Every structure is written in C-alpha cells, then in structure tokens.
N, C-alpha and C positions, 0 to 999 in steps of 0.2 A: 504493499500499500503506499511505500515511500516513493517520492518523485525520482524517476530515472531520467538521467541526462545522457543523451547520445549525440554524436557527431557523425554526420555522413559526409561522403566525398563531395556530393552535390552542394551541400552548405558551404563547404570550404571553396569550392570552385566559384559559387556565386560571390562569396567574400572576396576572393582574389579579383574577379572581374570588377567588383564595386571599388577597387582601390586603383584600377588603371588610371594613369595620367595621361592627359592629351599631349600630343606632340605637334609642334609647330615648325615647319621645315622653311629655312630661309635660303635663298641664293644670292651670290655675290655678283653684282653687275657694276658697270661704270658709274652708276648712280648711288652706289652703296648697297646694303643688304636690303632685300625685298622679300616678302612672304610668298612662297611658292603656291600658285594657284593650282589646286588639285584637279581643275577642270581642263588644264592644258593637256593635250593629247600625249605630248612627248614625255611629260614628266609625271602624269598621274599614276603609272604603274610603279614608278620609283618611289613616290610619295606613299602609296599604299604599302609597298614592300617595307619601308623603313617603320611605318607606323605598326605594321604586323610583327616585325621583328622585336620592337620594343615591348608590345604587349606579351608576346611569347617569352621573353626573358623575364618580365615581372611575374607572370604566371608560374614559370619554372622555378624561380627562387621562393615564392610563396608555397608551392607544392612540396618542395624540398623541406622547408621548415616544418610543414604540416606533417609530413611523413616521419621525420625524426621525433617530433613531439609525440605523435600517436604510438610510435614504436616503444618509447621509453615509458610511456604510461602502461601499456600492456605488460611490459616486462616487469615493472613495479608491482602490477596486479598479481602476476604469477609469483613473484618473490613473496608477496604478502600471504598468498594461499599456502605457500610451503613454510611459512612462519619464519622467513628469513627477513626480519625487520630492518636491519641495518642496510643490506643491498636494496630493499624496496625504497627506503628514503632517498638512497643515491639516485635510483632511477627516476623517482618523482622530481628530484631536484633538476635532473637533466631535462625532463619534460617541461618544467616551468621555465627553464632557461630559453629553450626553443620557442615557447609560446611568447616570451618576452621579446625575443628577436623578432617574431612575426608581428607583434604589437608595434614595434618600432617601424616595421616596414609598411604598416597600414596607417601610420600617423599622417601621410599625405593625402588620406581620403578627403574628398570635398563632398559637401551637400550636393545632391543631384536633383534635377526637376522630375517631378512625378508624371507618368504617363496616365492615360485615361483609366486603365485597370487599377492602378494603385490609388488614384484619387477616389474611385467607387469603394475601394476596400476601405480607405480611411473614413469615408462617409458612413459606411456600415459598421464602424467601430471595430474592424479587424486590424490586427497588429501585422505590419509589414516586417519582413526578415531584417534582422539588424545587420549593419554594415560597419566596417572599420574595426578599430581595436575593441569596441564594446561587445563585439560579436564573439570575442575570445573569452568573455567572462564565464559562461557555463563551463568551458573546458577547464579553466584554471580553477574554478570552484570545485569541480569533480576531483582534480588531482590533489588539491589542497585538503579536502576532506579524506582522502585516502592516505595521505601522508600524516594526517592527524591521528588516524588509527593506528599507523605504524609507530608513532611516537607514544601513543597510549600503551602499546604493548611493550615499549621500552621504559615504561614509568617515567616518561618526561611529560608530565601533565602540563606544564607551563607552555611548552612548545606546542602541544597538542591543542591547547585552548587557543593559542595565537592563530594557528592554521585554521581551525575551525571558525573562528570569529571572522576572518578574512574571507573564507568561503561563504558565510552567511551574508557578508556585505556584497560580495560580487553577485550572489544569486539568491536573494531573499526567499524564494519559493523553494528552495532545495532543503527539505526537512531533515535529510540525514545530516547535514552540516549542523543544523540546530541541535539535533540529538547528541552528536559528538562533542559539540561545544559544552553542553550541559553535563555530559559524562565526564570530561576532563575536569570541569570545575567541581563536580560532586566527589571524584576521586581525590582531589586536593582538599577535601573538607571544606569546600565553599558552597554549602547547600543552598543558602539564600540566593546567591548569584546563579546557581544552576537553575533554581526555580524561575528566577526572572528571565532567564534565557528561554525557557520553555514556554512561559507566557508570552513572550514576543513571538515565538514561533506560532502559537495559535492565531495571532493576528495577522502574520505575513505568510506562512507556509501552509496553512490549513483552510484558506478561504474558500467556502463552497463545498467542503468535503467533511461531512459529519463523522465518517469513519476515523479519518486522521485525528480530528479533534478528540475523539474519544480515546484514542491510543495515546495522545499527548497528555490528556488529563490523567490517565492511569500512571504515566511516568512521573508526573507531578506529585501524585499521591505516594508513590514509591520513593521518591527523593526525599519527600518531607519526613517519611517514616525511617529514614536511615539514621543509624547511630553514628558515633564517632568512629572514623576509619583510620587505621595506622597507616600513615603516608609513607610509601616506599621511596627511598632516594633514587634519582635517575641512574640508569645504568652507566657505566663508565664508557668512555670513548664514544659518545655519541656522534653521528654524522654532522658534519658542518652544513648549514642551511645558509644559502645565499640569497637573501631577500632582495627585492627590487631596490630598497632603500640603500643596500650595500653596494650595488652596482655603480660604478663610476659615472656621474651624470656629464653629460656633454656640457662644456663650458660655453656660456654665452658669448656671442661676439661683442667685444667692446663697443661702447657708443661712439660713433663717428661725430665729432663736434665740428661745426662751422662757425665762421665769424659773420655777424650781421651787425649793421649800424644800430646803435641804441635807439636812435629816433624812430625805428620801426616798431619799437614796443609801446603799447598803449600807455602804460604806466611804468616808465623805466625803474623808478624807485632807487633802492641802493643796491645796484647790481655792480658786479666787478667787471670793469671795462678793460679793453685792450687799446689803449690810446697810442697808436703808432702814427708815423707821419711819412710823407713823401721823402725819398732820398734821391741821390744822384744816379742810382741805377734804374730809376723809372718805375719803381714799385707804385702801384695805383693805391693811395690810401687817402691823400688829401686831408690828413689831421682828423679823420673821422672816428669818434670814439665807437668801439665795437664790443660785442658781448657774444660768448660762446652759447650756441644752441645745438640740441641734438638734431643731427641732419635728417633722420628718418621722420621725426615728428614735425619738422619744418617742411619737408616734402608733403606730407599728408595734408597739412594745412594749406599750402600753396595750391595743391591740385584740386582742391575743392571749388575755386573761383575761375569762372570763364569771363573773358573779356571780348568786347566786339572789335572787329577790325574793319577798316574802311572799304574793304572789298566785299562786306556783307557777311563774312564768316565769324570765326570766333577763335580764341587763343588762350592758352594757359601755360604755366611754367612750373618747373621744380628747380632745385639748385643746380641740376646738370643740363637740363634740356628745356626747349620750349616747343610745345605742340600747337601747330596751326591747323585749323580744319577749314577747307576751302570747298565751296559750293560748286558743283559742276552742272552744266546744263542738262546732261543726261547720264545715264549709268553706262560707263564705257567697260571695255575689257582692258586688262592691263597693259596689253600690247599696243592699245591705241593711245596711251599716255606717254609724253616725253616730259620727264621731271629733271631739271638741272638745278643743283644746289651749289652755290659758289659762297665764299666766305661772307660776302655782303649782299648776295643777290639770289633771288628765287624765281625760276621760270617754271611754268606749267602750261603745256601745250597739248590740245586734244585733236585727234585726227578727225578730219571732216568725214561725214557720212558718205558724200559722193566722191571722195578722193579716189583716184585711180592710179596715182603715180607710184614710185618706189620709195616714198617716205621723205621726200624733200620738204623744205619749209613751206612751200606753197600748198602742201597737203594738210596742214595743221592750223588750228585756230589758237591764238594766244589767249589763254585764260587769265594768267597771273604773270606779270613781269614787274616785279617790285623790289625795292631796296630794304633790306632788313635793318632793324634799329641797332644791332650790334653784330660783331663777327661771331661766325659759327665754324665748326669743324666739318667740312663736306664729307670726309671720309668716313665719319662716325655718325652721319645723319642719314635717316631713312624716310620712306613713305610707303603708304598702304592704302588700298581701297577699303572703305567700310563694308562689312559683310551684308548679305541680303540684297535688297533693291535699293539700298541708299545711294544717293548721288554725291556723297561726300568723299573728299580726299583728305587723309590724315598725313601731315608732314611733321616728322620728329626732327627738330634741329638740336644738335649737340652744342652747348654753349662753349665758348672759348673761356677758360678759367682765368681769374685775375690774380696776379701774384701780390701778396701783402707781406710785409716784414713784421713779424712778431717780436716786440720789444723785450719780452720777458725771456724768450729763449734765443733771440737774435738769429732766428731761422726764418726762411722764406716759407710761407704757407699759402695754400690755395684757397681763396675766398670765393664764394659764389657771386656771379654777377646778376643782379636783380634787374630785369628788363621792365621799363615803365611802358613799353609798347612793343608790338611785334614788328610792325613796319614803320618807316619814318613818318609816313602820312597819318598813322593812327593817332588818335587823341590819348595823350599820356595819362596814366594812372598815378595816384599818390600812394606812396608806401608809409608815409608818416602815420604812426599808430596803427599799422595794419595788423601787427601780431599781438595776441592777447598776452598778458603778463605771464600766464602759466606757461 
C-alpha cells in the first residue's frame, strides 16, 4: 500500500528532449557575421545537420548519466537484499552523484510554450510531465530512502534520519520516506519527533487514501507505546557520504565594473568618484567625475529604453553596442539586401523588384545612407532580419571603447561611450539623472 516510484526510459528521454538548447548558426561575410537563413537551399541541409548533431550529443550525455545512475541504484538494492549494508551505501552514493551531474546538465532548461494539448490538460487540472532538474526529485528521493535503510541497519540513526528527511522534502507523497524518518528518530529515543513526522505524513502522503491513513495511525499508536530504547552506537568505519553541500561550488564570475559619469545618477549622494583628467596621451576624460557601476546591471537598465531615429525607426544601446531598427518598405530575402557598415557610416540598400541586372548599383534602392553619431567597429558589427513577416532590419553596431586613465591605479581603463543619438541628424537625449541611485 506504500507509494512506489519508478522511472521509465521514456520519461528520461522526454526529460532529455526538454533540456535541448537551440542552436543559431552564423556565417562570416564581408559585412560581418550574419545569421544563416535555414530556407536557403545551399545551406539548409548543413544547418539541419549541425542542429541534429548537437541534439544527439546532448541526448547521448544525458542517456549515459541516466544509465550509470540507474545501474548503481540497482546494485545498491541487490547489496541491501544480501545484507551488505556498507557496499549498498557506496552504490547509492554513486547513483546520487550521477543524478547530481545530470541535474547540472539540465540547469540550462528553459520554460517552453505550451501546445494545444498541454493547454487543454492544464485547463482540466491534469498535471504535465515535469521537466528539468525537478524531474529528478523522485529518483533521488527513492535512492535516499534506500540509503536511509542501509544506515538504519548500521545503527547510524542520525544519518538515516537526515537521508529520510531529504527524501521527504524532495517527494512529499513518498510515504516510505516518512516511515523511515520516523523509524530512525524512534530508534534514537526521539519518540515525540517521530510521532510529529508521522502526523506530517498523514497530511502530505496519505491524501485521499483511507487505508494508508489507517496504517499510519497504527504506527503512531505503536511509537507512542514504546518504552525507553537502548541506543546502539554507530558501527565503525561507516561509508563516507558526499552530500551536494560538500560538492565544490562553481565560483561566480567576478563583477565587471565600468566607469560612468556621476551626473548620470539621479541622486549622486556620497559616492566614491574616480576624478581623472585629460592628459597628453589623448585619454578622453575631460575632468569628469566618474563612479564604478556593475556592467551587467547597467546593460539591463539601458536596454529597456528605445529612442526614435530621424528615419522613423528606433534605437537603444548597452555599454558595448548600439542596436538600430530600420523599417523596410517590404519583407525581403537576405540576399536582396546590401548592408555596409563603416566606422562612421551606415548604408542599407534593397534590390528592386523589377531588377534584372547582375547586382549593380542601379538594381538597388537606397533605404539608408546616414552618418553615425560616433565611431563603431565594422568587423564586429552585424545585422539580421527580424523573424516572421516583419519588415524590420536590426543592425548591431559595436562601439569603439574610450580610454580613460584611472588615477588610483595609474592604468588605462576602457570606459563605455554613451551615445546621445544614433545618427548625427537624430534629436539628442539627455543622460543627466538617467540612472537610479540603486
């Protein structure tokens, strides 16, 4: 009557498919990197092959981890049946290590859009199959509960209680984990705590099942009737358990700080400024007081605001690039566009519908021929057509960084250049007080 947890290969394969990442392929052209259009006859097969190889490689890694985890779990179960408790703990340790590795591989999982069948299932109150690391919780709960039993047989009641408690947290409806948690506590003469665990099991693992509730109530009565128990000391040379907390955590990448003028803050307050000045080497600073700000947070804030261009489009910027969106008169194919990016110039030309030549200038209409507000790096700038039926062209212009002299370290630093317009003819925007104090 206890809840049984099983894992089928179909569930794991669905799990692996849910973790697949998308692959965007770029090609190098004289105008920089451009997204490869899968509809192009000459390259669509190659694009499909690359995507297929990437998905196959990810499925192979996940399948290998799954096979190893399942094999060690089964070996641990067989050792437990033979009453070989120490080897059983070792096998369960390995199973949990492979499950943890698989969980890390699934961390890249992204929420996906629901199809019609899934939306109807949600509307009817039916649960959808879990995806990503959460889908591993039942497997880990099962292994932890079995390892808890092995520790019970080795008189290691504290470790048994810890494993069973973690299994209950991962899978609250797994009644066997609750029973083993209560058993470990009762064996350690903690009867009140054991009764409390069984009461929790009534509300979490016995919902809608009167037979299970009756069995748990009998256990509660039996635990309450227990007398004092002689606690056995744990057996010597217990197997070492490597919990996830003991695993070396990945070090977070250090924050990248950038210098911005203090005048950009709404309320500068008492901030530590880097007041540097122009020197004979031509470092552009102009005696402007600056403050250090986290580059990632600054990019997220700047990218929220779009500004109008004199061409009728829009633009926005981050510390490193400026994105200009240009409205086209029709939805073209990529090969019908000519985009040239120079350090201070941008040309966009569209092939005429009635053009019959070999691609000369007379076969194209000039959509944009404009002067940029500041210098860009053409080799690192790109462009792409918006997906679908959109008539918009997105041009990503990589900024030329500005050198500043840090007076505290006497070293040259790269400070972002903030554009007040995309093109020279645009109306300038003001940065004074643009950034919140936070």
